[in-house]
C-alpha positions as CSV (number, residue, x, y, z in Angstrom):
1,M,-162.1,-214.8,-126.3
2,N,-160.8,-212.3,-129.1
3,V,-163.3,-209.8,-127.6
4,E,-161.9,-210.3,-124.1
5,I,-158.2,-209.9,-125.4
6,S,-159.2,-206.7,-127.1
7,I,-160.8,-205.3,-124.1
8,A,-157.7,-206.1,-122.0
9,E,-155.3,-204.6,-124.6
10,H,-157.5,-201.5,-124.8
11,F,-157.4,-201.1,-121.0
12,F,-153.6,-201.6,-120.7
13,S,-153.1,-199.1,-123.6
14,D,-155.4,-196.6,-121.9
15,I,-153.7,-196.8,-118.5
16,S,-150.2,-196.7,-120.0
17,N,-151.0,-193.6,-121.9
18,R,-152.7,-192.0,-118.9
19,L,-149.7,-192.6,-116.6
20,L,-147.2,-191.2,-119.4
21,E,-149.3,-188.1,-120.2
22,E,-150.4,-187.2,-116.7
23,D,-148.5,-184.7,-114.7
24,T,-146.3,-186.5,-112.3
25,A,-148.0,-185.1,-109.3
26,N,-151.2,-186.7,-110.3
27,I,-149.9,-190.3,-110.7
28,P,-151.4,-191.5,-107.5
29,E,-154.9,-190.6,-108.7
30,V,-154.2,-192.4,-111.9
31,I,-153.0,-195.5,-110.1
32,C,-156.1,-195.6,-108.0
33,A,-158.2,-195.0,-111.1
34,G,-156.5,-197.8,-112.9
35,L,-156.9,-200.2,-110.0
36,T,-160.6,-199.2,-109.7
37,D,-161.3,-199.7,-113.3
38,Y,-159.8,-203.1,-113.3
39,L,-162.0,-204.5,-110.4
40,S,-164.7,-205.2,-112.9
41,H,-162.2,-206.8,-115.4
42,A,-160.8,-209.1,-112.8
43,Q,-164.1,-209.8,-111.3
44,V,-162.8,-208.9,-107.7
45,Q,-164.0,-206.6,-105.1
46,R,-160.7,-205.3,-103.8
47,M,-157.2,-204.6,-105.3
48,S,-154.2,-203.4,-103.5
49,L,-150.6,-202.5,-104.3
50,F,-147.9,-203.2,-101.9
51,R,-144.2,-202.6,-101.9
52,I,-141.5,-204.2,-99.9
53,T,-139.6,-201.8,-97.5
54,K,-135.8,-201.8,-96.9
55,D,-136.7,-203.6,-93.6
56,Q,-138.4,-206.4,-95.7
57,L,-141.9,-205.3,-94.4
58,F,-144.9,-205.2,-96.8
59,E,-146.2,-201.6,-96.9
60,G,-149.5,-200.7,-98.4
61,A,-149.2,-198.4,-101.3
62,Y,-152.6,-198.0,-102.7
63,S,-155.9,-200.0,-102.3
64,V,-159.4,-199.7,-103.8
65,A,-162.6,-201.5,-103.3
66,A,-166.0,-201.9,-105.2
67,P,-169.0,-200.2,-103.8
68,G,-170.1,-201.8,-100.5
69,Y,-166.6,-203.1,-99.8
70,S,-163.7,-201.5,-97.9
71,P,-160.0,-201.1,-99.0
72,T,-157.3,-202.7,-97.0
73,S,-156.4,-200.8,-93.9
74,T,-152.7,-201.4,-94.1
75,L,-151.8,-198.3,-96.2
76,G,-148.6,-196.8,-94.9
77,K,-148.1,-199.6,-92.2
78,G,-145.4,-202.2,-92.5
79,I,-146.6,-205.7,-91.7
80,K,-144.6,-208.9,-91.6
81,S,-145.8,-212.4,-92.1
82,P,-144.5,-215.8,-93.0
83,Y,-147.2,-215.9,-95.6
84,L,-146.0,-212.7,-97.2
85,D,-142.4,-213.7,-96.9
86,K,-142.9,-216.2,-99.7
87,V,-144.0,-213.2,-101.9
88,S,-140.6,-211.3,-101.3
89,Q,-138.9,-214.4,-102.7
90,G,-140.9,-214.2,-105.8
91,T,-143.6,-216.9,-105.1
92,M,-147.1,-216.3,-106.3
93,L,-149.7,-216.9,-103.6
94,I,-153.1,-218.2,-104.7
95,H,-155.8,-219.3,-102.1
96,S,-159.4,-220.2,-102.4
97,G,-161.3,-220.8,-99.2
98,P,-161.5,-219.3,-95.8
99,I,-159.0,-216.7,-95.3
100,E,-158.5,-217.8,-91.8
101,E,-156.5,-220.8,-93.3
102,V,-153.6,-218.6,-94.3
103,F,-153.8,-215.5,-92.0
104,T,-153.9,-215.2,-88.3
105,K,-156.8,-213.4,-86.5
106,D,-154.6,-210.4,-85.9
107,E,-153.5,-210.2,-89.5
108,I,-157.1,-210.4,-90.8
109,E,-158.1,-207.6,-88.5
110,L,-155.0,-205.6,-89.5
111,A,-155.6,-205.9,-93.2
112,N,-159.4,-205.7,-93.0
113,M,-159.8,-209.2,-94.7
114,K,-162.9,-210.6,-92.9
115,G,-165.2,-212.1,-95.5
116,V,-162.6,-212.8,-98.1
117,I,-163.3,-216.1,-99.8
118,A,-160.4,-216.1,-102.4
119,H,-157.2,-214.2,-102.4
120,A,-154.3,-213.8,-104.8
121,V,-151.0,-212.1,-104.2
122,I,-148.7,-211.7,-107.2
123,P,-145.1,-210.6,-106.8
124,I,-144.0,-207.6,-109.1
125,K,-140.6,-207.1,-110.2
126,V,-138.9,-203.8,-111.1
127,R,-135.5,-203.8,-112.6
128,N,-135.2,-207.7,-112.0
129,H,-135.9,-207.3,-108.2
130,V,-139.0,-208.2,-106.3
131,W,-140.5,-204.7,-105.8
132,G,-143.6,-205.8,-104.0
133,A,-147.0,-207.3,-105.0
134,I,-150.3,-206.7,-106.3
135,A,-153.2,-208.4,-104.3
136,C,-156.7,-209.2,-105.3
137,S,-159.6,-210.4,-103.1
138,R,-162.9,-211.7,-103.8
139,F,-165.7,-211.7,-101.4
140,K,-168.2,-213.5,-103.6
141,D,-168.8,-215.3,-106.8
142,H,-165.4,-217.2,-106.9
143,N,-164.9,-220.2,-109.0
144,S,-161.2,-220.2,-109.8
145,W,-158.2,-218.0,-110.6
146,E,-157.7,-218.3,-114.3
147,P,-154.0,-218.2,-115.4
148,V,-154.5,-215.5,-118.1
149,L,-156.2,-213.3,-115.6
150,L,-153.4,-213.7,-113.2
151,E,-150.9,-212.8,-115.8
152,R,-152.7,-209.7,-116.9
153,I,-153.0,-208.6,-113.3
154,K,-149.2,-209.1,-112.9
155,T,-148.8,-206.9,-116.0
156,L,-151.0,-204.2,-114.5
157,G,-149.1,-204.4,-111.2
158,Q,-145.7,-203.9,-113.1
159,V,-147.0,-201.0,-115.0
160,L,-148.3,-199.3,-111.7
161,A,-145.3,-200.2,-109.8
162,A,-143.1,-198.5,-112.3
163,S,-145.1,-195.4,-112.2
164,Y,-145.2,-195.6,-108.3
165,E,-141.4,-195.5,-108.3
166,R,-141.3,-192.6,-110.9
167,Y,-143.6,-190.7,-108.7
168,H,-141.7,-191.3,-105.5
169,F,-138.4,-190.4,-107.2
170,W,-140.1,-187.1,-108.3
171,L,-141.3,-186.5,-104.7
172,A,-137.8,-187.0,-103.5
173,L,-136.4,-184.5,-106.0
174,Q,-139.0,-182.0,-105.0
175,T,-138.1,-182.5,-101.3
176,Q,-134.4,-182.0,-102.3
177,N,-135.1,-179.0,-104.3
178,K,-137.1,-177.5,-101.4
179,E,-134.3,-178.2,-99.0
180,L,-131.9,-176.6,-101.5
181,E,-134.1,-173.6,-102.0
182,S,-134.4,-173.3,-98.3
183,L,-130.7,-173.5,-97.9
184,S,-130.2,-170.9,-100.7
185,R,-132.7,-168.6,-99.1
186,H,-130.9,-169.2,-95.8
187,L,-127.5,-168.3,-97.1
188,M,-128.6,-165.2,-99.0
189,E,-130.4,-163.9,-95.8
190,N,-127.3,-164.4,-93.9
191,Q,-125.3,-162.7,-96.7
192,E,-127.7,-159.7,-96.5
193,S,-127.3,-159.6,-92.7
194,E,-123.6,-159.5,-93.2
195,R,-123.8,-156.9,-95.7
196,R,-126.0,-154.7,-93.4
197,L,-123.5,-155.1,-90.5
198,L,-120.5,-154.2,-92.8
199,S,-122.5,-151.3,-94.2
200,R,-123.2,-149.9,-90.8
201,E,-119.7,-150.4,-89.8
202,L,-118.4,-148.6,-92.9
203,H,-120.8,-145.7,-92.2
204,D,-120.6,-145.4,-88.5
205,N,-116.8,-146.1,-88.0
206,F,-114.7,-145.8,-91.0
207,S,-116.6,-143.1,-92.8
208,Q,-116.4,-140.8,-89.6
209,R,-112.7,-141.5,-89.3
210,L,-112.0,-140.6,-92.9
211,A,-114.1,-137.4,-92.4
212,L,-111.8,-136.6,-89.5
213,L,-108.8,-137.4,-91.6
214,T,-110.1,-135.2,-94.5
215,I,-110.4,-132.2,-92.0
216,K,-106.9,-132.8,-90.6
217,A,-105.5,-133.1,-94.3
218,N,-107.1,-129.7,-94.9
219,N,-105.5,-128.2,-91.9
220,V,-102.1,-129.5,-92.9
221,F,-102.6,-128.0,-96.3
222,G,-103.2,-124.6,-94.7
223,I,-99.9,-124.6,-92.5
224,V,-97.3,-126.3,-94.9
225,R,-94.9,-124.2,-96.9
226,D,-95.9,-123.3,-100.5
227,S,-93.3,-125.8,-102.0
228,I,-95.3,-128.8,-100.8
229,K,-98.9,-127.4,-101.0
230,P,-99.5,-129.4,-104.1
231,E,-98.7,-132.6,-102.6
232,A,-100.9,-131.7,-99.5
233,K,-103.8,-130.7,-101.8
234,D,-103.3,-134.1,-103.7
235,L,-103.4,-136.0,-100.5
236,H,-106.5,-134.1,-99.3
237,T,-108.3,-134.9,-102.6
238,H,-107.4,-138.5,-102.5
239,I,-108.7,-138.8,-99.0
240,Q,-112.0,-137.1,-100.0
241,Q,-112.3,-139.5,-103.0
242,I,-111.7,-142.5,-100.7
243,A,-114.4,-141.3,-98.3
244,I,-116.8,-140.8,-101.2
245,D,-116.0,-144.3,-102.6
246,M,-116.6,-145.8,-99.2
247,Q,-120.0,-144.0,-98.9
248,A,-120.9,-145.5,-102.3
249,L,-119.8,-149.0,-101.1
250,S,-121.8,-148.6,-98.0
251,R,-124.9,-147.8,-99.9
252,S,-124.3,-150.7,-102.3
253,L,-123.8,-153.1,-99.4
254,H,-127.2,-152.0,-97.9
255,P,-129.3,-149.9,-100.3
256,A,-131.2,-147.7,-97.8
257,M,-132.7,-146.0,-101.0
258,L,-134.6,-149.4,-101.7
259,E,-136.5,-148.9,-98.4
260,D,-136.9,-145.2,-98.5
261,L,-137.7,-144.4,-102.2
262,G,-138.6,-147.9,-103.7
263,L,-137.2,-150.2,-106.3
264,I,-137.2,-147.9,-109.4
265,A,-135.3,-145.2,-107.6
266,A,-132.8,-147.9,-106.3
267,L,-132.3,-149.4,-109.6
268,K,-131.6,-145.9,-111.2
269,S,-129.1,-145.1,-108.5
270,E,-127.1,-148.3,-108.9
271,A,-127.0,-147.8,-112.7
272,R,-125.8,-144.4,-112.3
273,R,-123.2,-145.5,-109.9
274,I,-121.8,-148.1,-112.4
275,T,-121.6,-145.5,-115.2
276,E,-119.5,-143.3,-112.8
277,I,-117.1,-146.2,-112.3
278,K,-116.9,-147.0,-116.0
279,K,-117.8,-144.8,-118.8
280,L,-120.9,-146.4,-120.3
281,E,-123.7,-145.2,-122.3
282,L,-126.8,-146.0,-120.2
283,Q,-130.4,-146.3,-121.5
284,T,-133.3,-147.3,-119.2
285,L,-136.9,-148.1,-119.8
286,L,-138.5,-148.5,-116.4
287,G,-142.3,-148.8,-116.3
288,D,-144.7,-148.2,-113.4
289,I,-144.2,-150.8,-110.9
290,P,-146.5,-151.3,-107.9
291,E,-144.7,-151.5,-104.6
292,L,-143.3,-155.1,-104.2
293,K,-142.6,-157.1,-101.1
294,K,-139.2,-156.3,-99.7
295,E,-137.8,-159.8,-100.4
296,V,-138.7,-159.3,-104.2
297,S,-137.4,-155.8,-104.4
298,L,-134.1,-156.7,-102.7
299,N,-133.5,-159.7,-105.0
300,L,-134.3,-157.7,-108.2
301,Y,-131.9,-155.0,-107.0
302,R,-129.1,-157.6,-106.4
303,I,-129.7,-159.3,-109.7
304,L,-129.2,-155.8,-111.5
305,Q,-126.3,-155.1,-109.3
306,E,-124.5,-158.5,-110.1
307,S,-125.4,-158.1,-113.8
308,L,-123.9,-154.6,-113.9
309,N,-120.8,-155.7,-112.0
310,N,-120.4,-158.4,-114.7
311,V,-120.6,-155.7,-117.4
312,I,-117.8,-153.6,-115.9
313,K,-115.5,-156.5,-115.0
314,H,-115.8,-158.7,-118.1
315,S,-117.9,-157.3,-121.1
316,Q,-115.7,-154.6,-122.5
317,A,-119.0,-152.9,-123.3
318,S,-119.6,-149.4,-124.4
319,A,-123.4,-149.2,-123.7
320,V,-126.0,-150.9,-121.4
321,F,-129.7,-151.0,-121.8
322,L,-131.9,-151.7,-118.7
323,S,-135.7,-152.3,-118.8
324,L,-138.3,-153.3,-116.1
325,E,-141.8,-153.8,-116.9
326,I,-145.0,-155.8,-116.0
327,T,-147.3,-157.3,-118.6
328,D,-150.1,-159.7,-118.1
329,D,-149.0,-160.4,-114.5
330,V,-145.4,-161.2,-115.5
331,L,-142.6,-159.0,-114.4
332,T,-139.6,-158.9,-116.8
333,L,-136.1,-157.5,-116.0
334,Q,-133.6,-157.2,-118.8
335,I,-130.0,-156.1,-118.9
336,L,-128.4,-155.9,-122.3
337,D,-124.8,-154.7,-123.1
338,D,-122.9,-154.5,-126.4
339,G,-119.8,-156.2,-125.0
340,V,-117.8,-159.3,-126.2
341,G,-120.1,-161.7,-124.5
342,C,-119.4,-165.1,-123.1
343,K,-120.9,-167.8,-125.1
344,E,-118.2,-170.4,-124.6
345,L,-118.4,-169.9,-120.8
346,L,-122.2,-170.5,-121.0
347,E,-121.8,-173.6,-123.1
348,A,-119.1,-175.0,-120.9
349,N,-120.4,-174.7,-117.5
350,K,-123.8,-172.7,-117.4
351,G,-121.8,-169.5,-116.5
352,S,-119.9,-167.9,-113.6
353,I,-120.8,-168.0,-110.0
354,G,-122.3,-164.6,-110.5
355,L,-124.8,-165.9,-113.1
356,V,-125.4,-168.8,-110.7
357,S,-126.4,-166.4,-108.0
358,I,-128.7,-164.6,-110.4
359,R,-130.5,-167.7,-111.4
360,E,-131.0,-168.8,-107.7
361,R,-132.4,-165.4,-106.8
362,A,-134.9,-165.6,-109.7
363,Q,-135.8,-169.2,-108.7
364,L,-136.3,-167.9,-105.2
365,L,-139.1,-165.7,-106.7
366,N,-140.5,-168.7,-108.7
367,G,-139.1,-167.1,-111.7
368,T,-136.4,-168.0,-114.5
369,A,-133.1,-166.4,-115.5
370,D,-132.0,-166.8,-119.1
371,F,-128.7,-165.8,-120.3
372,I,-128.1,-165.1,-124.1
373,S,-124.7,-164.4,-125.7
374,P,-125.3,-163.8,-129.5
375,D,-122.6,-164.8,-132.0
376,E,-122.2,-161.3,-133.0
377,G,-121.3,-160.1,-129.4
378,G,-123.1,-158.6,-126.5
379,F,-124.9,-160.3,-123.6
380,V,-128.5,-160.5,-122.3
381,V,-129.8,-161.2,-118.9
382,N,-133.6,-161.9,-119.0
383,I,-135.4,-162.3,-115.7
384,T,-139.0,-163.3,-115.7
385,I,-141.1,-163.6,-112.7
386,P,-144.7,-165.0,-113.3
387,T,-147.9,-164.1,-111.2
388,I,-146.1,-161.0,-109.9
389,K,-149.3,-159.9,-108.3
390,E,-148.6,-162.4,-105.6
391,H,-145.6,-160.4,-104.6
392,Y,-147.3,-157.0,-104.5
393,E,-147.0,-155.4,-101.0
């Protein structure tokens, strides 16, 4: 008897460790393996795990069978039966004898129970509520259902049910994350479309009108009396500068250079544009980068753009360092400044909307965005994109 207890304890210790250590995505395989391994311990030819749905139906979760026998055929199907209703009330059902005594012909066919000579259905509770049941069937060699065996089967069911719930909670999170990712991608695509339209409107409409206004201002300068020529010249200069700034804004909204000359040229151009807006010492270390897919290049460009905008708006920096390289199939983009940093903001709420946007863009590429604000000042944006070869054009 002590040997049997030792074997049982070893089994439950092993299955518990496997369920804890295994990747969540592999839990269904571990559950089926646990049920299969316990067939011989329980001297049964089939074991099934069922859960109760919101509609109070019994739905097959997992079912395994010994060689020469078939699992139940109710997986994924909701069935309702007065016999099984007792289980939902917490009643353990133990039967020895012809299965036709407790199941109808249709139920036997539905659950593939023909030939069963003994059957046990044991309710399982999770968080003090009847979650479902673990069922065992014998097709041969049945004497009785020993109470200690039924208790062990119940323990096994509770362990597996808890893991089943953890797995399906994880699945729900994965689905939710995919939906959020899809929504984020959709919003960013819409944002890019709006930027393209605005860029085209600025270029085709307002830039042309400003060009005409510049010509007229120059003509005015030529005909006014000498006493007001300085003011006319100043007006002409201001209109020219507005036109230049609008052209820069148009290029920023839709970086045609990204499509025409590639990512590196576009990054350098954007960095130079920022240094023209605010006097900054700029250092770059840009490696040889193969041509990337348009979505990847655009997101990296927008990440740099948002990072540099944060520098000129908030950092009070005097210098910026920009690097982009690929090492061991991992792309790394880093933007570092020597400004005042924003450690308190990071600790309080994970950063500004701009930083959230940077993180979302990195996640769309299956990458990560890390923000570091050292105690001595400065701010670092680290973007890491693994398996970058998958994103080569």
